N, C-alpha and C positions, 0 to 999 in steps of 0.2 A: 603566593597567589595560586600556583598549580595545586598545592596541597589543599587549599581552601576549596577550590573547584572540585577536587577529588572527593573531599568529605561531603560536599553538597550532593554530588552525584551518587555517592554511596548511600546517603540518607534517603534519597528518592527511590533507589533500587530496593532498599530494605522495606520502605513503606509499601511499594508495589508488591513485594514478595509476601508481605503479611496479609495482603488482600486475598480473601478466599472466596469460593463459590457462595459462601453464606451472605456475601454482600450483594448478590445479584438476584433481582426478581426475574422470574421466568413467566411469560404469558402462557396460559393454558388454553386460551380461547382466542381465535383470530377475528372474532366479531362478524364473520361472514358465513361460517359453515360449522358443522359438527365434526370436522376433521380432528382426530385425536381423542374422540369419545365414542363409546359403544353403549347402546341402549339394550336393556333386557325387556322381555315380555312385549311391550307395546312401543315400537319405534316412533309411532305417530304422536306419542305424548310429548316429544321434544322437537322443537323447531327453532329457527333463527329469524328474528325480525328486528329491524332498526338497531343492529349491533348488540342484541341481547339473546340469550338462550331463553326461550319461552317454554315453561313446563305447564302443560294443560292437557289432561286426558286421563285414561285409565292408569291404574297403578303401574309404575315402571321406574327403573333407575338408570341413570346415565353415568357410566363409569369412565374415568379418565384412563386412556390407553396410549397417550402420547409419549414422546421421547424423554421428557424431563425426569431425571433421577431414576431412569429405568423402572418406573412404576413402583419403586420401593422406598417410599418416604418413611423416615423414622422421626427424626427431629426436624421441625419445619415451622415456617410461618406462612399461613394461607390467608388470602383475603379476596372478597368479591363484593361488588355492589349488588344489592338485592332490592326487589320491590315485591311486596305481597299485595294481593287484592283481598277485599273483604271476605272472610270466611274460609280463607285458604290455608293449606298445610303443606309443608315441604321439609327438607332437611339436607344437611351437608354431612356426608359420611367421610371419615378418614380412617387410615389403617385398615381399609377394607379390601375386598377382592371381588372380581366379577362373579356373578351367579345368574343363572338363566331366569329364575322366577323368585317371587317373594321378596320380603324385606331383607336386606343384607344381614347375614348372620355374623360376619366377622367385623370387628372394629366398633367405632363409636359413631353416634349421630349427634350432630349439633342442630338443635331445633330451629326451624324457620316457620313461625306461626305467631301472628299478632292478634288474630280474632277468630280462629277456628274453634269448634266446640270442645276440642281437646284443650284442657287448661294449661298445658305445658308450653311455655312461650319461648319466643326467639332468644337464642343465645344459650339456652339451657343444654346441659349434657344429658341427653334423653335417658330417662330411667336410672341415671347415676346421680346427677345433681341438677334437678329441674328448677325452673323459675316460674313464678306465677304472674308477674307483671310484664306486659309488653313494653320493650324498650324503644319501640319505634312505631309510627302509625302506618296504616295501610296506604297504598297509592302514592307513596313517596320513596325515593331511593335512599337507602342507608347502606353503610359499609359493615359487613360482618367479617370478623377476623378470628383466626384460631392459631394459637401458638402452642406447640408441643416441644418440651425439652425434658429429656429423661422421663421421670415419673410424673411430671407436672403438666397439666392442661389448663390453658387460660383461654377464655373467649371474650370478645369485645364487640360492642355495637357502637358505631360512631366514636370509637376510642374510649368508650366507657366500659370498664371491666364488669363483666356479667358473672362469669364463673372462674374460680381459681381452685382447682381440684388436684390433689396429689394422690396417686394410686397407692394404697397401702401395700406393704411387702407381702402380706398374706391376704390379698383381696378376696372377699366373698362375692362371687359373681351372681347376678340375678338369674333365677331359674329360667326365665324366658330369653336371656341373653348370655348363654354360656361362653361366648367368645368376645364379650365386650370387655376387652383388656388391651393394654398397650402392647404393641408389637411393631409392625411396619406394614406398608401396603399402599394402596392408591386412594383416590377420592371418588365420590359419587354424589350426584344431585338426585333428590327423591321426587318422583311423581306420586303423590299420596292417594289421590282419588280423582274421579272425573270432574268434580266441581271446583277443584283447587287450581288456581292460576297464579304462578310465581315466576318472576323474571330474574335472570342473573347476567351480569356483564363485568368487564374488567377483572376477569378471574386470573389471579396470579399466585405464585408460590415461590418461596426461596428455602433452600435447605439450610439447616443450622448444624453446627458441628456435633458429632456424636459425643 
């Protein structure tokens, strides 16, 4: 009997020991403030209302500077609930780094755009693997998810796979995006233009094993 109890206890310990940080979602937004985030150019572009980050104003980017993963995400799964309004454009950057002005040079942008004049729609990997059809309507919440593992990037909208891209070994980078390659870094939300209004909530990330 003692041996059986010992084996059961050992099994539980082994299972607990095998659980890593990769199993744990970390909240990046407290639903009340922009603590852990830093805006470039126009801080007024970003505000918090009814538990959501509201992006509405002149071009600016809101970079995550909170404690999770020491701002150096490499392999990860990221998700956020998103709502676009008609004619709006935004984006979710990853593997990026804070910069004071302009669109981020480093990293990738996952598009957030269901009806803006730019034809590149939500879920596309901007200027790398774009999509033409909007996977979600305006004025409704949808979940946008990004998974990066090694050289592979996948994006999802409401669990529907939108992009499945593997970076080639000798990747040829776009002339206008010389740093659009896999590395590591933080995240940012894009304030694209004064007429675009987009909301984000339930922003979470979990690190995946290297």
